[in-house]
Structure formats: C-alpha cells, structure tokens
PANU-431869 format. One record per residue (C-alpha): x, y, z; residue in one letter. Coordinates in nm, 2 decimals, decimal comma, always signed. Layout:
% residues N
<site u="X" v="Y" w="Z" rest="A"/>
...
END
This chain:
% residues 216
<site u="-0,03" v="-0,02" w="+0,00" rest="X"/>
<site u="+0,13" v="+0,36" w="-0,06" rest="X"/>
<site u="+0,19" v="+0,53" w="+0,20" rest="X"/>
<site u="-0,03" v="+0,79" w="+0,39" rest="X"/>
<site u="+0,24" v="+1,05" w="+0,50" rest="X"/>
<site u="+0,17" v="+1,43" w="+0,42" rest="X"/>
<site u="+0,48" v="+1,66" w="+0,27" rest="X"/>
<site u="+0,35" v="+2,01" w="+0,37" rest="X"/>
<site u="+0,65" v="+2,33" w="+0,24" rest="X"/>
<site u="+0,63" v="+2,61" w="+0,01" rest="X"/>
<site u="+0,65" v="+2,65" w="-0,41" rest="X"/>
<site u="+0,90" v="+2,91" w="-0,53" rest="X"/>
<site u="+0,56" v="+3,10" w="-0,72" rest="X"/>
<site u="+0,62" v="+3,42" w="-0,97" rest="X"/>
<site u="+0,48" v="+3,60" w="-0,68" rest="X"/>
<site u="+0,63" v="+3,48" w="-0,36" rest="X"/>
<site u="+0,61" v="+3,17" w="-0,17" rest="X"/>
<site u="+0,30" v="+2,90" w="-0,24" rest="X"/>
<site u="+0,18" v="+2,68" w="+0,05" rest="X"/>
<site u="+0,16" v="+2,35" w="-0,04" rest="X"/>
<site u="+0,05" v="+1,99" w="+0,12" rest="X"/>
<site u="+0,20" v="+1,67" w="-0,12" rest="X"/>
<site u="+0,02" v="+1,33" w="-0,02" rest="X"/>
<site u="+0,29" v="+1,08" w="-0,11" rest="X"/>
<site u="+0,26" v="+0,84" w="-0,39" rest="X"/>
<site u="+0,39" v="+0,45" w="-0,39" rest="X"/>
<site u="+0,75" v="+0,40" w="-0,47" rest="X"/>
<site u="+0,61" v="+0,26" w="-0,84" rest="X"/>
<site u="+0,35" v="+0,53" w="-0,89" rest="X"/>
<site u="+0,29" v="+0,58" w="-1,26" rest="X"/>
<site u="+0,10" v="+0,93" w="-1,23" rest="X"/>
<site u="+0,13" v="+1,20" w="-1,01" rest="X"/>
<site u="-0,14" v="+1,44" w="-0,95" rest="X"/>
<site u="-0,25" v="+1,82" w="-0,86" rest="X"/>
<site u="-0,55" v="+1,95" w="-0,73" rest="X"/>
<site u="-0,70" v="+2,30" w="-0,73" rest="X"/>
<site u="-0,91" v="+2,50" w="-0,50" rest="X"/>
<site u="-1,20" v="+2,70" w="-0,53" rest="X"/>
<site u="-1,23" v="+3,09" w="-0,55" rest="X"/>
<site u="-0,95" v="+3,23" w="-0,25" rest="X"/>
<site u="-1,19" v="+3,57" w="-0,21" rest="X"/>
<site u="-1,52" v="+3,36" w="-0,08" rest="X"/>
<site u="-1,33" v="+3,08" w="+0,15" rest="X"/>
<site u="-1,13" v="+2,87" w="-0,10" rest="X"/>
<site u="-0,84" v="+2,70" w="+0,00" rest="X"/>
<site u="-0,64" v="+2,39" w="-0,07" rest="X"/>
<site u="-0,83" v="+2,24" w="+0,26" rest="X"/>
<site u="-1,14" v="+2,27" w="+0,11" rest="X"/>
<site u="-1,38" v="+1,93" w="+0,11" rest="X"/>
<site u="-1,35" v="+1,90" w="-0,26" rest="X"/>
<site u="-1,03" v="+1,92" w="-0,31" rest="X"/>
<site u="-0,98" v="+1,66" w="-0,02" rest="X"/>
<site u="-1,18" v="+1,41" w="-0,17" rest="X"/>
<site u="-1,07" v="+1,45" w="-0,52" rest="X"/>
<site u="-0,71" v="+1,42" w="-0,40" rest="X"/>
<site u="-0,80" v="+1,06" w="-0,18" rest="X"/>
<site u="-0,94" v="+0,98" w="-0,49" rest="X"/>
<site u="-0,63" v="+1,02" w="-0,73" rest="X"/>
<site u="-0,36" v="+0,93" w="-0,42" rest="X"/>
<site u="-0,61" v="+0,60" w="-0,39" rest="X"/>
<site u="-0,40" v="+0,47" w="-0,66" rest="X"/>
<site u="-0,06" v="+0,56" w="-0,50" rest="X"/>
<site u="+0,01" v="+0,88" w="-0,71" rest="X"/>
<site u="+0,20" v="+1,15" w="-0,52" rest="X"/>
<site u="-0,08" v="+1,47" w="-0,52" rest="X"/>
<site u="+0,00" v="+1,80" w="-0,48" rest="X"/>
<site u="-0,22" v="+2,06" w="-0,33" rest="X"/>
<site u="-0,15" v="+2,42" w="-0,28" rest="X"/>
<site u="-0,29" v="+2,77" w="-0,17" rest="X"/>
<site u="-0,32" v="+3,01" w="-0,43" rest="X"/>
<site u="-0,12" v="+3,34" w="-0,41" rest="X"/>
<site u="-0,32" v="+3,56" w="-0,12" rest="X"/>
<site u="-0,46" v="+3,21" w="+0,02" rest="X"/>
<site u="-0,38" v="+3,11" w="+0,34" rest="X"/>
<site u="+0,00" v="+3,13" w="+0,40" rest="X"/>
<site u="+0,06" v="+3,18" w="-0,02" rest="X"/>
<site u="+0,28" v="+3,52" w="-0,12" rest="X"/>
<site u="+0,12" v="+3,81" w="-0,29" rest="X"/>
<site u="-0,27" v="+3,92" w="-0,38" rest="X"/>
<site u="-0,52" v="+3,77" w="-0,58" rest="X"/>
<site u="-0,50" v="+3,82" w="-0,92" rest="X"/>
<site u="-0,87" v="+3,73" w="-1,07" rest="X"/>
<site u="-0,74" v="+3,42" w="-1,24" rest="X"/>
<site u="-0,44" v="+3,56" w="-1,45" rest="X"/>
<site u="-0,17" v="+3,52" w="-1,20" rest="X"/>
<site u="-0,32" v="+3,23" w="-1,07" rest="X"/>
<site u="-0,27" v="+3,06" w="-1,42" rest="X"/>
<site u="+0,09" v="+3,09" w="-1,33" rest="X"/>
<site u="+0,06" v="+2,92" w="-1,01" rest="X"/>
<site u="-0,04" v="+2,59" w="-1,14" rest="X"/>
<site u="+0,22" v="+2,60" w="-1,37" rest="X"/>
<site u="+0,44" v="+2,66" w="-1,07" rest="X"/>
<site u="+0,32" v="+2,33" w="-0,92" rest="X"/>
<site u="+0,33" v="+2,16" w="-1,29" rest="X"/>
<site u="+0,68" v="+2,24" w="-1,25" rest="X"/>
<site u="+0,74" v="+2,11" w="-0,94" rest="X"/>
<site u="+0,58" v="+1,77" w="-0,97" rest="X"/>
<site u="+0,80" v="+1,74" w="-1,27" rest="X"/>
<site u="+1,12" v="+1,80" w="-1,11" rest="X"/>
<site u="+1,00" v="+1,58" w="-0,86" rest="X"/>
<site u="+0,87" v="+1,29" w="-0,98" rest="X"/>
<site u="+0,93" v="+1,30" w="-1,36" rest="X"/>
<site u="+0,61" v="+1,11" w="-1,38" rest="X"/>
<site u="+0,32" v="+1,22" w="-1,61" rest="X"/>
<site u="+0,06" v="+1,45" w="-1,44" rest="X"/>
<site u="-0,30" v="+1,43" w="-1,38" rest="X"/>
<site u="-0,52" v="+1,77" w="-1,32" rest="X"/>
<site u="-0,81" v="+1,78" w="-1,14" rest="X"/>
<site u="-0,95" v="+2,11" w="-1,03" rest="X"/>
<site u="-1,29" v="+2,27" w="-0,83" rest="X"/>
<site u="-1,49" v="+2,57" w="-0,92" rest="X"/>
<site u="-1,26" v="+2,86" w="-0,96" rest="X"/>
<site u="-0,95" v="+2,64" w="-0,98" rest="X"/>
<site u="-1,11" v="+2,42" w="-1,26" rest="X"/>
<site u="-1,13" v="+2,75" w="-1,47" rest="X"/>
<site u="-0,81" v="+2,87" w="-1,40" rest="X"/>
<site u="-0,60" v="+2,54" w="-1,41" rest="X"/>
<site u="-0,78" v="+2,38" w="-1,71" rest="X"/>
<site u="-0,56" v="+2,71" w="-1,86" rest="X"/>
<site u="-0,26" v="+2,58" w="-1,77" rest="X"/>
<site u="-0,31" v="+2,15" w="-1,79" rest="X"/>
<site u="-0,47" v="+2,19" w="-2,14" rest="X"/>
<site u="-0,17" v="+2,37" w="-2,31" rest="X"/>
<site u="+0,10" v="+2,18" w="-2,10" rest="X"/>
<site u="+0,23" v="+1,86" w="-2,26" rest="X"/>
<site u="+0,35" v="+1,69" w="-1,95" rest="X"/>
<site u="-0,07" v="+1,64" w="-1,83" rest="X"/>
<site u="-0,22" v="+1,36" w="-1,95" rest="X"/>
<site u="-0,55" v="+1,41" w="-1,85" rest="X"/>
<site u="-0,80" v="+1,67" w="-1,66" rest="X"/>
<site u="-1,07" v="+1,63" w="-1,44" rest="X"/>
<site u="-1,31" v="+1,96" w="-1,39" rest="X"/>
<site u="-1,54" v="+1,94" w="-1,08" rest="X"/>
<site u="-1,81" v="+2,18" w="-1,04" rest="X"/>
<site u="-1,74" v="+2,38" w="-1,38" rest="X"/>
<site u="-1,89" v="+2,74" w="-1,37" rest="X"/>
<site u="-2,06" v="+2,76" w="-1,69" rest="X"/>
<site u="-2,23" v="+3,03" w="-1,58" rest="X"/>
<site u="-2,17" v="+3,41" w="-1,45" rest="X"/>
<site u="-2,02" v="+3,32" w="-1,09" rest="X"/>
<site u="-1,96" v="+3,67" w="-0,90" rest="X"/>
<site u="-2,00" v="+3,91" w="-1,20" rest="X"/>
<site u="-1,74" v="+3,71" w="-1,38" rest="X"/>
<site u="-1,83" v="+3,49" w="-1,74" rest="X"/>
<site u="-1,55" v="+3,21" w="-1,75" rest="X"/>
<site u="-1,42" v="+3,21" w="-2,11" rest="X"/>
<site u="-1,38" v="+2,82" w="-2,18" rest="X"/>
<site u="-1,29" v="+2,84" w="-2,59" rest="X"/>
<site u="-0,96" v="+2,72" w="-2,50" rest="X"/>
<site u="-1,10" v="+2,38" w="-2,42" rest="X"/>
<site u="-1,20" v="+2,33" w="-2,76" rest="X"/>
<site u="-0,85" v="+2,23" w="-2,85" rest="X"/>
<site u="-0,80" v="+2,03" w="-2,55" rest="X"/>
<site u="-0,76" v="+1,68" w="-2,72" rest="X"/>
<site u="-0,65" v="+1,53" w="-2,35" rest="X"/>
<site u="-0,93" v="+1,28" w="-2,14" rest="X"/>
<site u="-1,18" v="+1,56" w="-2,00" rest="X"/>
<site u="-1,43" v="+1,47" w="-1,72" rest="X"/>
<site u="-1,65" v="+1,69" w="-1,53" rest="X"/>
<site u="-1,87" v="+1,61" w="-1,25" rest="X"/>
<site u="-2,12" v="+1,85" w="-1,16" rest="X"/>
<site u="-2,42" v="+1,86" w="-0,92" rest="X"/>
<site u="-2,77" v="+1,85" w="-1,10" rest="X"/>
<site u="-2,86" v="+2,16" w="-0,87" rest="X"/>
<site u="-2,52" v="+2,34" w="-0,91" rest="X"/>
<site u="-2,57" v="+2,74" w="-0,86" rest="X"/>
<site u="-2,30" v="+2,83" w="-1,08" rest="X"/>
<site u="-2,37" v="+2,58" w="-1,39" rest="X"/>
<site u="-2,69" v="+2,41" w="-1,46" rest="X"/>
<site u="-2,66" v="+2,05" w="-1,64" rest="X"/>
<site u="-2,79" v="+2,23" w="-1,96" rest="X"/>
<site u="-2,48" v="+2,53" w="-1,94" rest="X"/>
<site u="-2,25" v="+2,23" w="-1,87" rest="X"/>
<site u="-2,37" v="+1,99" w="-2,12" rest="X"/>
<site u="-2,37" v="+2,26" w="-2,37" rest="X"/>
<site u="-1,95" v="+2,33" w="-2,30" rest="X"/>
<site u="-1,88" v="+1,99" w="-2,29" rest="X"/>
<site u="-2,07" v="+1,88" w="-2,63" rest="X"/>
<site u="-1,82" v="+2,17" w="-2,79" rest="X"/>
<site u="-1,57" v="+1,96" w="-2,68" rest="X"/>
<site u="-1,32" v="+1,73" w="-2,88" rest="X"/>
<site u="-1,33" v="+1,36" w="-2,73" rest="X"/>
<site u="-1,23" v="+1,14" w="-2,50" rest="X"/>
<site u="-1,48" v="+1,38" w="-2,26" rest="X"/>
<site u="-1,72" v="+1,24" w="-2,02" rest="X"/>
<site u="-1,98" v="+1,47" w="-1,80" rest="X"/>
<site u="-2,10" v="+1,35" w="-1,51" rest="X"/>
<site u="-2,43" v="+1,47" w="-1,33" rest="X"/>
<site u="-2,46" v="+1,39" w="-0,95" rest="X"/>
<site u="-2,83" v="+1,37" w="-0,89" rest="X"/>
<site u="-2,91" v="+1,62" w="-0,57" rest="X"/>
<site u="-2,59" v="+1,78" w="-0,52" rest="X"/>
<site u="-2,49" v="+2,12" w="-0,47" rest="X"/>
<site u="-2,17" v="+2,33" w="-0,63" rest="X"/>
<site u="-1,98" v="+2,18" w="-0,33" rest="X"/>
<site u="-2,18" v="+1,82" w="-0,39" rest="X"/>
<site u="-2,27" v="+1,87" w="+0,01" rest="X"/>
<site u="-2,38" v="+1,54" w="+0,16" rest="X"/>
<site u="-2,29" v="+1,36" w="-0,19" rest="X"/>
<site u="-1,89" v="+1,33" w="-0,16" rest="X"/>
<site u="-1,83" v="+0,98" w="-0,19" rest="X"/>
<site u="-2,06" v="+0,97" w="-0,51" rest="X"/>
<site u="-1,82" v="+1,27" w="-0,64" rest="X"/>
<site u="-1,51" v="+1,03" w="-0,58" rest="X"/>
<site u="-1,63" v="+0,72" w="-0,69" rest="X"/>
<site u="-1,69" v="+0,88" w="-1,04" rest="X"/>
<site u="-1,36" v="+1,00" w="-1,01" rest="X"/>
<site u="-1,19" v="+0,66" w="-0,91" rest="X"/>
<site u="-1,47" v="+0,46" w="-1,19" rest="X"/>
<site u="-1,35" v="+0,78" w="-1,48" rest="X"/>
<site u="-0,97" v="+0,67" w="-1,42" rest="X"/>
<site u="-0,97" v="+0,30" w="-1,44" rest="X"/>
<site u="-1,15" v="+0,37" w="-1,72" rest="X"/>
<site u="-1,03" v="+0,60" w="-1,92" rest="X"/>
<site u="-0,64" v="+0,63" w="-1,77" rest="X"/>
<site u="-0,51" v="+0,27" w="-1,60" rest="X"/>
END
C-alpha cells in the first residue's frame, strides 16, 4: 500500500512562496496529480472538502498528489489576481511535480480551480488528463468564464457537477462539454449542489471509476 504521509512545504511561485501539501504516493507510481482549490476570495483553500476528496480519489491509486494555496490564500504570498496570475501558480505546481517525480500528471480542479487550472493543464504536454469539478459554466460573482481554450484540448477530460449546481445548470454544462473534442465525459450527480454537500462519496467514486476506465 502507498504511504499516507503528508509533506508540508512551500513552492517558489511567481509572486512569492505558495503554501503546499503533498500526499505521498507509492514508490512505483505511474502518475502524479495536482488538485486546485475554489475561489480564494470566497473562502476557497486547499483544505476545501471537494479538493480533499478529489485528492483522496487520486491518491488511492498510489499517486503522489499535490495541493497548494493560490497566491494570497492561506500562507501563500502575493495578492489575488482574478485568475490571470493564478494560471502561473498552476504552472509552478506542474513544474515542481515534473522536477520531483518525472511522471505524467493528472490535473483536477474545483470551481475557480478548474476554470483557472484547466488553462494551464490543457496546454501542457506533461498533463495527460484533466478533471473539472463544479465547472462554473454560468456567470459567478459577476464574472463570465471563457472556456473556448478547451476546444483544442484533446486529452481525456472528466467533468463532474451537481444537478443543483448554482454556478452551472446541467444544460449549461452539457453545452460546454458537447462542444469539446473527445475523449470527454460529463457526470451530473443527482441532488448535489455546487459543493457536492452530502454527495462527496459519489463524486469521489465517479473520479475513481473514470480513472480506471480512461487512464489505467
């Protein structure tokens, strides 16, 4: 079995150090993973429950999984940059994983973390597959997210949202996902809200099943 030990440290980010946690993987891991957290101005950190459950799903395959706080969140330095600089924060995490493990990477992000992180992940050849949880397909806090960059993303993609997600109806998500190249999969979890309240085990099982089908 893989080690359950957790390493706490800082990444050298473009706007100062970024607080990070690594859940260790097995010695013979074939992938590494990173999970990005929701909007820091609305309480999002790497300790978010959805982020934690996504990490547990990916770590269950023996993969090392990195979480980190975006600039200005937790103990991370810098100031919130409305998604622009945060893309560079994700690249910092990908670079660190590459140096540390030299393994292909699986990306996962929740809400703001998916909208921002997918921009870095889709264009990075080191990232083999991407997971978007609670993708904000509707305007959030007055902001419209542009997902046109995903139209060139031919990597395996999983999108998981709740049927009652207040930042994207199933119809809005289907419109986004159906415009993307294969392979792609959209799973709507019944009776779940944006934060998968009460449905986190189902979200986790969805990730694990997709990994077994699409990656392993």
